[in-house]
C-alpha positions, 0 to 999 in steps of 0.5 A, spaced: 438 718 456 444 719 451 450 715 449 457 718 453 461 719 447 468 717 451 467 713 457 475 711 458 476 717 463 472 719 469 465 716 470 460 715 465 456 721 463 462 726 465 465 730 459 472 733 458 471 740 459 478 744 461 479 747 454 473 745 449 477 749 443 483 744 444 479 738 446 472 739 443 471 732 440 467 729 446 463 736 447 462 736 439 460 728 439 455 729 445 451 735 441 451 731 435 448 725 439 443 730 442 441 732 435 441 725 432 436 724 438 431 730 436 432 728 429 430 721 431 424 724 434 422 727 428 425 734 428 432 737 430 434 744 430 429 748 434 431 752 439 437 752 443 441 745 443 442 744 451 445 737 454 445 735 461 452 732 463 455 729 469 461 733 471 467 736 467 474 733 468 481 734 465 485 730 461 487 726 467 480 725 469 480 730 475 474 734 476 474 741 475 470 747 477 467 748 471 459 748 471 457 749 464 459 752 457 455 756 452 455 760 446 453 761 439 455 761 432 458 767 431 461 771 425 465 778 426 464 777 434 456 777 433 451 771 433 449 769 426 442 769 424 439 764 424 441 763 431 445 757 433 446 756 440 449 750 444 449 749 451 452 744 456 451 744 463 453 739 469 447 735 473 444 740 478 444 734 483 451 737 484 449 744 486 442 743 489 441 744 496 436 738 497 441 733 494 442 728 499 450 727 497 453 733 493 460 729 493 463 728 486 465 721 484 472 718 486 478 721 481 485 720 481 486 727 485 481 725 490 480 718 491 475 718 496 470 722 493 470 728 498 470 734 493 464 738 492 462 745 490 461 750 496 456 754 493 449 751 491 444 753 486 437 753 487 435 758 482 439 755 476 443 761 475 448 756 471 442 755 466 440 762 466 448 764 465 449 759 459 443 760 455 445 768 456 451 766 452 447 762 447 443 769 446 449 773 445 451 775 452 458 776 454 461 775 461 461 781 466 465 782 472 460 784 477 458 779 483 451 781 482 450 780 475 447 773 472 453 774 467 459 774 472 464 768 470 462 764 476 456 763 481 457 768 487 454 768 494 452 775 495 448 774 501 452 770 505 447 764 505 451 759 501 447 759 495 448 763 488 444 769 488 447 773 482 441 774 477 441 781 475 441 783 468 442 790 466 438 794 461 442 793 455 442 785 457 435 785 457 434 788 450 439 784 447 436 778 450 429 780 447 431 782 440 436 776 439 431 771 442 426 773 436 432 770 431 432 763 435 429 758 430 422 755 432 420 761 436 413 762 437 411 769 440 404 770 444 402 777 444 395 779 447 390 773 444 395 771 439 400 765 437 405 767 432 410 763 429 417 766 429 421 768 422 426 762 422 423 755 420 429 750 420 431 743 419 437 740 422 440 733 419 445 730 423 451 726 420 455 720 423 461 723 425 468 720 426 467 715 421 474 715 418 479 716 424 485 718 419 481 724 417 482 731 421 476 733 425 475 739 419 474 734 414 468 730 418 461 733 417 457 733 423 450 736 421 447 740 415 442 745 417 437 748 412 433 754 414 428 759 411 427 767 413 419 767 412 420 775 413 425 776 408 424 770 403 432 768 404 434 761 405 440 759 409 444 752 407 449 750 412 455 745 413 457 744 421 464 741 421 466 736 427 472 741 428 475 747 426 479 749 419 486 750 420 488 757 419 493 754 414 493 749 409 490 746 403 484 749 401 477 745 402 471 745 398 464 745 400 459 743 395 451 744 396 447 740 391 439 742 391 433 738 388 427 743 389 422 739 384 424 732 384 428 728 380 425 729 373 428 735 371 435 737 373 443 737 371 446 733 366 452 729 366 455 734 361 453 740 365 456 736 371 463 736 368 462 743 366 462 745 373 468 740 375 464 736 380 467 730 382 465 724 378 461 720 382 456 725 384 449 723 382 446 730 379 439 727 377 434 732 379 439 737 382 437 744 380 442 748 384 450 747 385 454 751 390 461 750 391 464 754 397 472 754 398 475 756 404 483 757 405 486 761 411 479 763 414 477 766 407 471 764 404 469 765 396 465 761 391 460 760 386 452 758 385 449 755 379 442 754 377 438 750 372 433 753 368 430 750 362 435 746 361 441 751 361 446 753 367 445 760 370 451 762 374 448 767 379 451 774 379 450 776 386 444 775 390 448 770 395 453 770 400 458 765 403 460 765 410 465 762 415 461 761 422 465 759 428 461 756 434 464 760 440 463 758 447 464 761 454 465 757 461 462 758 468 466 757 474 464 755 481 468 754 487 470 747 490 471 745 497 478 742 495 483 742 489 480 740 482 484 739 476 486 744 470 481 750 469 480 753 463 482 761 462 476 766 462 475 767 455 472 765 448 473 758 446 472 756 438 470 749 438 467 748 430 466 751 424 460 752 420 460 754 412 453 758 411 450 759 404 445 765 404 441 766 398 435 769 396 429 764 395 427 767 389 432 763 385 430 757 389 423 756 390 423 752 396 416 752 400 414 751 407 411 744 408 414 741 401 420 736 401 426 738 397 433 734 397 439 736 399 446 733 399 453 736 401 460 734 400 467 736 403 472 735 398 479 736 398 485 735 393 488 730 397 482 725 399 477 727 394 470 727 397 472 726 405 465 726 407 458 727 405 451 728 408 448 721 406 451 715 403 445 715 398 448 720 392 441 723 391 442 726 399 437 726 404 430 729 404 428 736 408 422 739 410 421 746 412 415 746 417 413 750 423 413 747 429 407 745 433 407 747 441 402 746 446 398 752 448 393 754 454 389 759 455 384 761 461 377 762 459 376 767 464 379 770 470 380 766 476 377 768 483 380 766 490 377 759 492 373 758 486 374 753 480 377 756 473 376 753 466 383 753 462 383 750 455 389 747 452 391 743 446 397 740 443 399 735 448 399 727 447 392 725 445 388 721 451 394 722 456 393 723 463 395 730 465 396 735 471 395 742 472 399 747 476 398 754 479 405 756 480 409 751 483 402 748 486 399 742 483 391 743 483 388 739 478 389 732 474 385 730 468 385 727 461 387 730 454 382 728 449 383 724 443 386 730 439 391 732 445 386 738 448 380 739 452 378 744 458 381 742 465 377 745 471 383 748 476 381 750 483 384 757 485 386 756 492 383 761 497 389 764 499 392 765 492 395 772 491 391 777 487 394 778 480 397 774 475 399 767 476 403 762 471 399 756 469 402 749 467 399 743 464 403 737 463 403 730 461 404 725 466 411 722 466 414 727 461 416 734 460 411 736 455 407 742 458 402 748 456 404 754 459 400 760 460 397 766 465 391 767 469 389 773 472 386 772 479 381 776 483 379 777 490 373 773 492 370 779 495 369 782 488 376 786 488 379 785 481 386 787 483 386 792 478 391 796 481 389 795 488 394 790 490 402 791 491 406 791 485 400 789 481 399 792 474 392 793 471 390 789 466 389 794 461 395 797 462 399 791 462 396 790 455 398 797 453 405 795 456 405 789 452 403 792 445 409 797 447 414 792 448 412 789 441 413 795 437 420 796 441 422 789 439 420 790 431 423 797 431 430 794 434 429 789 428 429 794 423 435 798 426 439 791 426 437 790 418 439 797 417 446 796 420 447 790 416 445 794 410 450 800 412 456 795 413 455 792 406 455 799 403 461 800 407 465 794 404 463 796 397 468 800 393 463 804 389 459 807 395 463 814 396 466 814 403 462 821 405 455 817 403 457 812 408 459 817 413 453 820 412 449 814 413 453 812 419 451 819 423 444 818 421 444 811 424 447 813 430 442 818 431 437 813 430 440 809 436 440 815 440 433 816 439 431 808 440 435 808 447 431 814 449 425 810 447 427 804 452 428 809 458 421 812 457 418 805 457 422 803 463 419 809 466 412 807 464 413 800 467 416 803 474 410 807 474 405 802 473 408 798 478 408 803 483 401 805 482 
């Protein structure tokens, strides 16, 4: 349970949501509270940050037909890497058909509290839609589409059923999910950590009510791309930088190897840093200046006591958190609704540089301090009151796992091994939605649980969920169930894919994902070359033409793969 940042309007737990661009303070504060809660538990920045609110309302406290907001930090209209997704959803009790009372609390426009949504959402279309935005998908005006701006009832039974994704959306989701921090993939028999390792440290917000939101630091995120050996350092602001006005400087002070070595006060003065900065142990200073939407700056490091100003090998970028609303019809007149468009809510200043010049290592602490500096206020905000900054550690997250030790057989027990749960905790096991067993984790949070397979379980693959009682911590995997008469289900059941074909399709899909990532990197390289005046136009055009041919070939491979899947299911 998180503290409601603003309880002066509507009911506690509700959030202002008619325009998170102009009135995004409560949304940003709620996300910051969520990050703070995760950080207090040991880690923030893994996955996509999602908040479950009550309802969304307008400035008068009247409830509106917005049921969710979702999006990502963008640059040039695309989600930036590492992905930074944000989602806010209304409480599902207002949408689920099993809720005993789906009416809203009283509001100025509905004193009796009779308002409610006319469509229910038992499939959680809302959650899928907003997480789709967080993974880069845009709205698509098709009443059957998951990404339709509103939940729709196409069958006439009163429930939302717009769940369809087209091939392009499926490909985008699979490729973009690989850029989510803390990701773990599980190809056949393996658990592989994702490429981006992240640590987010939230800052206290709204400390100075006289300062505008863009001078208020909300959080700092440090990340490393383990494949490309690139480091990302980001300052997330509490609001948006103005299109015009005085320049704002964003400073990064990094200590990789402890306070014994680093910049001196004389070197600090050479770099024109504020006088009250403690540079003991600082091995890198980066200063980004943002004015009128343009970002530029310099990076300097210390080697053997000497300052070295880097020539290239780094970039500063101004990212924008962009959100999209989703709508649901109301039984009466609600408050002011937002338009169906993109809404910017805060800026992020990102520094990306090669780790060759820094030497940040996984599982090894380093210190980072960041500053927001203006000519008028001086240091407007910083990450920590301690001049030395705050400790960061980039380490792979740990997730629970489970694995069936053998195929399941109808009417017989199956052993399932698990790890990563709470030590010595009471646990339960589900086959699909059905709870079939209980038990206790060992002193390491692992063990083996014997799961009865119901006699009427359909042959084929089934989801296993092993969870800690009273928590949301679960280990999830699949088990292949065979018929009791010895039929292993290899192609004999309707819609079943034989296990050997399933393994081949999984490997094929993994190769397609890797090829998509290579194409993405090639596209970024070509874009960088196109912005270099020293590269001839005809060379860039030749590369663009070749890239188009590669994309065409990749699309053909995707079609062939779709045909293989359909053939495997039909057979």
